[in-house]
C-alpha positions in Angstrom: -177.3 162.3 88.2 -176.1 163.0 85.0 -178.6 163.6 81.7 -177.8 162.0 78.8 -177.4 163.2 75.2 -177.0 161.2 72.3 -175.8 163.2 69.2 -176.5 161.9 65.9 -174.6 163.3 63.0 -172.7 161.3 59.9 -169.9 163.6 59.9 -167.5 162.6 62.6 -165.7 165.9 63.1 -169.1 167.4 63.9 -170.2 164.7 65.9 -166.5 164.6 67.9 -166.9 168.3 68.4 -170.0 168.2 70.1 -169.5 165.1 72.0 -166.5 167.2 73.4 -168.7 170.0 74.2 -171.5 168.5 76.0 -168.9 166.0 78.1 -166.9 169.1 79.1 -170.6 170.9 80.3 -170.9 167.8 82.7 -173.4 165.4 80.2 -173.1 162.0 79.9 -172.5 162.1 75.9 -172.7 159.3 73.4 -173.1 159.2 69.6 -174.4 157.5 66.7 -173.0 157.9 62.6 -176.4 156.5 61.1 -180.2 156.4 61.6 -180.2 153.0 62.2 -178.0 153.0 65.0 -179.3 156.0 66.1 -182.0 154.0 66.7 -180.9 151.2 68.5 -179.0 153.5 70.8 -182.4 155.3 71.8 -183.6 152.3 72.6 -181.0 150.8 74.8 -179.6 153.9 76.5 -182.7 156.1 76.8 -180.8 159.4 76.4 -182.9 162.2 78.0 -182.0 164.2 74.5 -181.2 163.5 71.0 -179.3 166.0 68.9 -180.3 164.5 65.4 -179.0 165.1 62.1 -181.6 165.0 59.2 -178.9 163.6 55.9 -177.5 160.7 57.2 -177.1 157.1 55.5 -179.2 154.2 56.6 -182.3 156.1 57.5 -182.1 159.8 57.4 -183.3 162.3 60.4 -187.4 162.4 59.6 -187.5 158.4 59.4 -185.5 158.3 62.9 -188.3 160.8 64.6 -191.4 159.1 62.7 -190.0 156.1 64.1 -189.3 156.7 67.8 -193.2 158.7 67.6 -194.5 155.3 66.4 -193.0 153.5 69.7 -194.0 156.0 71.9 -190.7 157.1 73.0 -191.1 160.6 72.4 -192.5 161.5 75.7 -189.3 160.6 77.4 -186.7 162.0 75.0 -186.8 165.2 73.6 -185.7 165.3 69.9 -183.4 168.7 68.6 -183.1 168.4 64.9 -179.6 169.8 64.5 -179.1 170.1 60.5 -177.9 172.7 57.6 -181.2 171.7 55.6 -183.3 174.6 56.9 -185.7 174.6 54.3 -189.2 176.4 56.0 -190.9 173.2 55.0 -188.4 170.6 56.5 -188.1 172.8 59.6 -192.3 172.7 59.7 -191.9 168.8 58.7 -189.4 168.3 61.5 -191.6 170.0 64.1 -194.6 168.7 63.3 -193.0 164.8 63.4 -192.3 165.6 67.1 -188.8 167.4 67.6 -189.1 169.9 70.4 -186.5 172.4 68.5 -185.1 172.6 64.8 -181.4 174.3 64.8 -179.7 175.0 61.7 -176.1 174.2 62.4 -174.6 177.3 60.6 -176.5 179.5 62.6 -175.4 178.7 66.2 -172.3 178.2 67.7 -171.9 174.7 69.9 -172.1 176.8 72.8 -175.4 177.9 71.7 -176.4 174.7 71.0 -175.5 173.5 74.2 -177.6 176.4 75.8 -180.7 175.5 73.9 -180.5 171.7 75.0 -180.2 172.5 78.5 -183.5 174.7 78.4 -185.2 172.4 76.5 -184.4 169.7 78.9 -184.2 171.6 82.4 -180.7 171.0 82.9 
């Protein structure tokens, strides 16, 4: 059975790039462009992992992470923060809220992100 990945980013170009990358690698990949839609899809689609941007409309990535932590979803779904917000305090905040990994977009190619996600979810 294919592993399901939810890609959450308000930048359509980035979202489409990762959608194509994960689909070509054999994942069932879906997208959301804001935090509110991301929360809905996390609950309805039950992805194995979520690539979650931080700076987004409606609800930012930290809000999404807090909400799924409250709902007890973190055990079933791995959250990988994928953002260009790379201050030490942001990274520490994301990891303390339950993210499995914090990846700074500018420092990794999509192929490297794919490999990190595969390791995290055992794919």
